[in-house]
C-alpha positions, 0 to 999 in steps of 0.5 A, spaced: 450 141 129 454 138 123 450 132 122 444 130 126 444 125 131 440 119 131 436 121 137 434 128 134 427 130 131 425 136 128 423 139 134 430 138 137 433 141 130 428 147 130 430 149 138 437 148 136 436 154 130 433 158 135 438 157 141 444 159 136 440 165 134 439 167 141 446 166 143 450 169 137 446 175 137 444 177 144 450 173 148 456 173 144 457 180 142 457 181 150 462 176 152 468 181 153 464 186 157 461 180 161 468 177 163 470 184 166 464 184 170 464 177 172 457 175 170 452 176 165 446 181 164 440 180 169 436 181 163 439 175 159 435 170 163 428 173 162 430 174 154 432 166 154 425 165 158 421 168 153 424 164 148 423 158 151 430 156 152 430 155 160 427 149 163 426 146 156 425 139 159 420 141 165 413 139 164 408 144 161 404 144 168 410 147 171 411 152 166 417 148 162 417 146 155 415 139 156 421 136 152 426 131 154 434 131 155 435 132 147 432 139 148 436 141 153 442 138 149 441 142 143 441 148 147 447 147 150 451 145 144 448 151 140 451 156 146 458 153 145 458 153 138 456 160 138 462 162 142 457 164 148 459 160 154 458 165 160 450 164 160 449 159 166 442 156 163 445 149 163 445 148 171 439 152 172 435 148 167 437 141 167 440 140 174 437 145 179 430 144 176 430 137 175 432 136 183 425 140 184 421 136 179 424 130 182 423 131 189 419 137 190 412 137 192 406 140 188 406 146 192 414 147 191 414 146 184 408 150 183 411 156 186 418 155 184 419 152 177 414 157 173 419 163 175 425 159 173 422 157 166 420 165 165 427 167 168 424 171 173 428 167 178 435 165 177 437 158 181 443 155 184 445 149 187 450 150 193 454 143 195 461 145 195 464 148 201 471 151 202 474 145 205 470 140 201 470 138 194 468 132 191 467 129 198 460 131 199 459 127 205 464 132 209 460 138 208 459 142 215 453 147 213 448 145 218 440 146 218 437 145 225 430 144 226 427 149 230 419 149 230 416 150 224 423 152 221 430 150 219 436 155 221 441 154 216 449 156 218 455 155 213 459 157 207 459 155 200 464 156 194 465 156 187 457 157 186 455 157 179 449 163 178 451 165 185 451 172 184 445 173 181 441 167 184 434 168 187 433 161 189 439 156 192 438 149 193 443 148 199 446 141 201 446 141 209 447 137 215 440 136 218 444 130 223 451 131 223 452 125 227 449 121 221 455 122 215 451 121 208 445 119 212 445 126 215 445 130 209 438 134 207 437 139 201 434 145 203 431 151 199 433 158 201 430 164 197 436 169 197 432 175 200 432 171 207 435 175 213 442 172 214 443 170 207 449 174 203 454 173 197 461 173 198 466 176 192 465 174 185 471 169 184 476 170 179 477 164 175 483 162 169 477 161 164 470 162 164 470 169 166 463 172 164 460 166 168 457 168 175 461 164 180 461 166 187 461 165 195 455 164 199 454 165 206 448 163 211 448 166 218 442 163 222 438 163 215 431 161 217 427 158 212 420 154 213 420 147 214 416 146 208 422 148 204 425 142 205 426 138 199 424 131 199 425 127 205 430 129 211 436 125 211 435 123 203 439 129 200 446 125 199 441 119 195 438 125 191 445 128 189 447 121 187 441 120 183 441 126 179 449 126 178 449 122 172 444 127 168 449 133 171 455 129 168 451 128 161 450 136 162 458 137 162 459 132 156 455 136 151 459 142 151 465 138 151 463 135 145 461 142 142 467 145 144 472 139 140 468 140 134 468 148 134 476 148 136 477 143 130 472 148 125 476 154 127 483 151 126 481 148 119 479 155 117 485 158 120 490 153 117 487 155 110 488 162 111 495 163 115 501 162 111 508 160 112 514 160 108 509 162 102 504 157 103 498 156 107 500 152 114 494 147 112 499 145 106 504 142 111 504 135 113 504 136 120 498 141 120 494 136 116 496 130 121 494 134 127 487 136 124 486 129 122 487 126 129 483 132 132 477 131 127 477 123 128 477 125 136 471 129 134 467 124 130 469 119 136 467 124 141 460 125 138 458 118 137 460 117 144 456 122 146 450 121 142 450 113 144 450 116 152 444 121 150 440 115 147 441 111 153 439 117 158 433 118 154 431 111 154 432 111 162 438 106 161 444 111 162 448 108 168 452 111 173 458 108 170 456 110 163 455 117 165 462 117 169 465 114 163 462 120 158 464 125 163 471 124 164 473 121 157 469 127 153 472 133 158 479 130 157 479 130 149 476 137 150 482 139 153 487 135 149 484 138 142 483 145 145 491 144 146 493 141 140 489 146 136 491 152 140 498 150 138 497 150 130 495 158 131 502 159 134 502 166 138 495 168 136 493 162 139 495 165 146 491 172 144 484 172 148 482 176 142 482 169 138 476 164 140 481 158 141 485 161 146 478 162 150 476 155 149 483 153 151 482 157 158 475 155 159 476 148 158 480 146 164 475 146 169 471 141 165 476 136 168 474 138 175 467 140 177 461 135 177 466 131 180 473 131 178 475 126 173 479 122 178 473 121 182 470 119 175 475 113 174 474 111 182 467 110 180 468 106 174 473 102 178 469 100 183 464 097 178 470 093 174 
């Protein structure tokens, strides 16, 4: 990070340096190949685990780093700054692990979290279905109690880490007649009979990020795999979404800052009509505005992180951060790409990949329209 945020301590800064070194050395050189195979190499997970880059904010008792959200944030920031977006550690560590830590029993946490922290297990969460996006109350996947087991049936799509996952938290209806009150969270291990993966999904951007379909055909799991209480799944999802939205906000700001940095460097070197394009007023004005947006975005994010660390980030505050920061991420990426001219459209230039990768940020984690609806309800 360029200027140290007010919430960042020495241990955060040290972890940021470690993370940047890992992503720059181990990940960035492989990004093109990973884009072709549509997932990272499985060994990256164990390498990240060995360095303590997984589950940094999970208690040491369960194999985690014992840190706070700030430790997760510096890892995500370093990943984006290293131009290595494919590794799915953020959802694994700062989202899925926190569902287990918040709602799991001691036995569940002891069984799953240490393996997630080491990289032995890759985790996914399956909410979205082919017919339901942001409307989680409308899911069709069911988990029917049969003695000491649940029988899970349904299909999920757009699942990050789905192709490599060893463990998946499934949002399912345990009582379809109850709407949101009938949703529960069931943990499914990937080696269970009836579980299968569909195709790896081809996306506009984020080509190296593991995203696929998952299918559940009479998958039997022990009743002990219920996460928390039956019928409380929707409440749990809503309670965890503010952190998930902050997880998306961190790389949004890192992307803005990286876009500006790359474009300033290019504008100093690229010449047109006998002088660097930075000498043209339009270029300077565009970059002045983008640089200002970067400063404002960083301030907004830092304030949100301070509030989250203090337990004071509200649902509305998280929604505001998510929609506005991801919106500016796309605005800045587009304006910076324009300054690269034709080269900005070439995938060999990082700005092109940033531009394509940024678009999904306005969609997942709840669309930006849903964010505005949440804010509007509290006005």
